N, C-alpha and C positions, 0 to 999 in steps of 0.2 A: 816168447816164441822158441820152439825147439830149434836146435842147431840143424841147419840144412846139410844135405849130403854133399852138395857141390857149391862151395862158397863163391865161385866165380860169378860175376854179373854178366848177363847177356843183355845188352842195350840195343834198342832199335836204331840208335844213332851210330852204331858201330860201322866200321868200314866194310865195304862189300867183300873184302878178303877175309874177314873174320869167320871162323868156323865154329859150329856147335856140334861136336861129335855125337852127343846123345840124341840129336835130332837128325843126324845124317846130312848136315848142311855142307855143301861144297861150293866153290866159286864157279859160276857158269862161264862159258866162253864169252868172248866179246860180243857186244850187241851188233845187230845187223843195221845197215843204213836205213834211214827213213825212206818209205816209198817216194817215187818221183813226185816232186811238187809239194811234198808234205813239209810243213813247218811246225816248229814247236808252238804250242798254244800260248796265246797272250791273254791273260785274264782281262775280262772286260770291266771288272771292278775288283778292287783289293779288299780282301776280307780276312782278317787275322783269325777268324773263327774256323777256317778250314784247317783241319788237322789230320795227319796220316800217321798211323801206327802199324806195326807188324809183329808177328810171332817169329818163331825160329825156323819155319818151314822153308822160306825163300827170302831172306833179308836182302840179298843182292838185287833181286827184282824190285823190291820195295824201295831200295835206295835209288835205283835207276829211275823209277817212276817219280820220286820226289825231285831228283835232279832235273827231270824233264819239265816239271811244273815250277821249279825254282823255289821249292819249299823244304824246310828241314824235316827230317824224319823224327817223329816223336819218340821220347825216351821211355823205355819200359824195363823194369827189373823182372827177369824171368829166371827161376831156378827150381830146384826140386828138394824135397825133404828126403831123408835117408830111406824112407819106404817107397819112394817113387812119386809121392803126391807133388803136383805142380803148384808153385807159388808165383803169383803175379802181383806187381804193383806198378801203377801208372805214375811216372815221376814228374808229370806236368799238370797244370791246371787245365781242365777241359770243360768247365762249367759253361753251358750255353753254346758249345762248339758243334760244328758239323764234322763228325769224325768218320774216317774210313779206316778199316782194319784189313790189311793185306795178309792173307794166310791161305796157302793151298793145303787141302787135307790129303796130302800124299804120305808116303812111307816116312816115319811111322804114323799110320793113319789115325789110330785112336789117340795117340799123344798129341798130334797136331790139332785134331778136332777138339779135344778137351781144353787145350791151351787157348784156342779161339773162343770157346764158350766162357772161359774164365776172364779173358780180356774184355769180352762184351759185357759181362756182369760188372767188372770193375769200372768200366766207362759209364754204364748206366747208373751205378751208385754214386759216381762222381758228377752226376747231373749233366752229362753230355746232351745236347739238344736233339741230335739225330745220329744214329749209328748205322753205318752201311758196311756190311761185310763184303769184302772184295775177295772172291774165291777163284783164283785163276784155274785151279783144278779141283772140281767138286767130287770128292770121294764118295763111294757108295752109290754113284749114279747108275751103275750097271744092274743094280737090284731095284728095278723100277716097276715091277709087276709080279703077280703070283704065277710063275711059270711051272710050279710044282706044288703039290699039296703041302700045307703047313710050313710055308716059308714066309719071312717078313718082306714088307716093301720098305727096304732100308732107306732109300732116298727120301721117301715121305717122312719117315721118322726123323731123319737128320734135319730136314726142313723145319719140322715142328719144334725140334729142340733149339735150333738157332733162333726161331721166333720167340720161344718161351724165355730164352736167355736174355732177350732184349734187343735183338736186331730189328731195325725199322725198314731197311731195304737190303737187297742183295744184288751184287754185280758179279756175274759168272762168265766164264769163257768156254764156248763149245761144249755144252752139256751132251752127254751120251745120247740122250733122247730129249728133244725140245719140250715135250709135254711135261717134263719134270718141273718146269716153271709153275705149272698149276698146282704143284704140291705145296707151294709157299702161300701163306695167307698175308704176305707183304709184297710190295712191288718188286719185281725182278727185271733187271736189265741184262739181256743175253747178248754177249759179244761173240764175234766170230773171228778166228785167226786168219780167215781166207784172204783178206786184203794184203796181209804181210806175205803169205805163201804165194799168192798170185803174182805179186810184184817180183818176188824172187825168181819164179819160173819164167816169167815173161822175159827177164833179162837173159835167160839161158838160150832162148830162141830154139827150142827143141823141135826138130823136124818130124813130121808125121806123128804128132802126139795124139795119144788116146788116154783119156782119164778113166781110171778103173775104180769101181766101188767094190770093196772086198766082200760085201754081203748085201742082201736086199735092204737092210735097215739103213744103209748109208747112201742109197740111191739119190735122195733129194740133195744131200750134201755134195755128192759127186756131180750131179746135174748142174747145180749152181756154179761149181768150180769150172766145169767143162765149158759152160756158156761164157764165163769170164775169159777163159783161155782160147775161145773160139775153136774148140776141139770136139771130136766125137767122144762117146762114152761107152764103156762095156761093163759088165757085171760078172763077178765070180760067185757062183752058187756054192755054198758050203753047208755042211751039216755038222753041228756041234754034238759030239758024243758025250762029253762031260765037261766040268768046269775047266777052263784053260786048255781044252783039247778040242781041236777041230779037224775035220776031214774035208778037204776041198774036192768038190765033185766035178764041175765043169765050168767053162767060160761061155757066157752069153754075149755074143758080139764078135766082130772080126778084129783080131789083133795081129794077124800075120803081116810081118814086115813093118810093124808099128813100134814106135817108142812109147812105152807104157809108163804111166804115173799113177801109182796106187794112192788113193786119198782115204785116210781114216782119222778118227778123232783120238783114239788111244792105241798105243803100242805097248802091250804088257809083256807077256812071255815071248812074243814075236812068233809064236807057232802059226797063227793064221797068216802072218805076213810072209814068212819064208815059203809056205805051201802055196800061197797065191802067186808068189814070184815064179816058182817052178811050174805051176799050171800055165801061166802066161807064156813062159819060154817054150814049154812043150807044145803050145798052140801057135808057135811061129813068131813071137815077139822078138824084136831085135835087141832091146835092152829094157830093163825095168828099174825104175826109181820109185821112191815112196816118200810121202810126207804125212805128218800127223801133228795134231795140236799138243798132245800130252805124251811125253816120253816116260811112261811108268817104268819100263825096262826091268822087270823083276825076274828072279830065277835065272833060267838059262838064256835069257833074251840076247845078251851081248855075244855070247858064244854062237848062238844060232845066226845072228846077223853077220858075224865075221866069216862064218863058213858058207854062207848062202851066196847065190849069184846076184844078189841085190847090188845095184850100182852105187846108190847112196840113199840115206834116210835123212830127210830134213824135218826137224822138230822145232817147237818153240820153247821158251824158257818158263812156261807155267810151272814146271817141275825142274828143280836143279839136277843136272846130271851128276852121277857119281864120278869119282876120279877115273875109274875104268872106262866109263862112258865117254868122258872127255878125250881119252886116249884112242878111242876107236875111230880110225880114219874114215869109215863110211858114214859117220854121224856128224851132221852139222846143225848148229843151233841158231835160230833167228829170234830176235827179241820182239816181244809185244808190249814192252813198257810204254811206248808212245801211244799205242791204241788204248791201253787201260788208263793212261794219264788223261787223255782227251775225254774219255768217258767220265772219269771222276770230275773233271772240270765242268762238263755238261750237267751232271747231276747236281753239283754244288750250285751252279748258276741257273738251274731250272730251265735248261735249253734242251733241244732234241738230241738224243743219243743215236737215233736211227740215221741221222745225217752222216754219220761216220762211214756208212756202208753204201751211200749213194754214188 
C-alpha cells in the first residue's frame, strides 16, 4: 500500500476531546440534563452482537451515545492518502453483528458522506448482519425537489447511494422535509429533537409565549411545538430571492407584547433568522429567542447572530460547533444523545421507536 499522507490514526474509541482538524471536529459543550422523569435505557436482553461505530464528523456525540447505552465504541482506522483518498479499516470482528454507524453529513459534507459510504462497504464486506446508518444531520436534504429547470434532486440521490453501499436501515433526526423518508428504499426511523427542546423551554417558564414558524414550510413543526408548550403560533412570510438569501415580508399573527420563540430545523447562514427577529420586533414583540435542531452556522452566521437583537439560540449537538461557535454567548447546545441511544436500543430489540414521542 502506498504511504498515506497523514500517518496518525483516528479511532472511534478515542476520547471525546480528540480532534480531527481535517474533518473540522471540535469538542461540543457539555450535555444537557435528561428530560424530567427520563432514565437511561436498561437493555431487556444482553446481546454482544450490538455494535456501534462512527466516522470523524461527530465522535463526541457517538461516544456520548455509547456511554448512555453502556457499550464500547467500535474501533476504526481512518486516514487519507496523499492525494486525499479516504482509507478505512474496521479493527474489530463484526461478523453477524447488528451494526450502527453514527455520522452526520455536515461540513466537510462530501468528505463525511464518502467516509460514511466506505465504512458501510467495509462492514458489509466484513459480513455484518445488519447495517443501520445513524445520520443526526442529513446533508443535501434541502435539495428535495426540482424547483428550477435542470437541477438534481440531491437528497434522493444520496438516499440511493447509501442503499447501494449496503445500508439496511436509516435513523435520521429532523429531516428538512419529512417526505424525504420516501426517497429511501429501506426502512427509515425519523426522530425529532422536539422532546429535548420542549423540556428546555418548559423549564424557562416564558411568559406570554408565541411560537414562530419562520416560513410556511415549518408550520407543521411549529404547530406541534406550540401544542406541547400550550402556546399560540404565528408565521413569518418570507420570499427567497436566491440561494442563502431571503427577504422577510410580513408577520401573520399577533406578536405585540409577546415573548417570541422561533422554531426551525436548520440555521445555516442565519440570514433568515436575523431578519425574522427584526420583523418580529418591528411588530411589537418584547423579546425573541430561537431554537433549531441543526447548527450548520456557515459563512457569516456567527457574526450575524452576535450583532442581531436575538436573545439566545438553542441548538442540539447533531453537528459539532466550531471553536468560535462555542465562544458565542448567545448560543447554547443541548444533547440529543439520550434520544438517539434509546432509538438505537429500540431498533436493535425490535420494539417501537414511536413510543419515544408519546
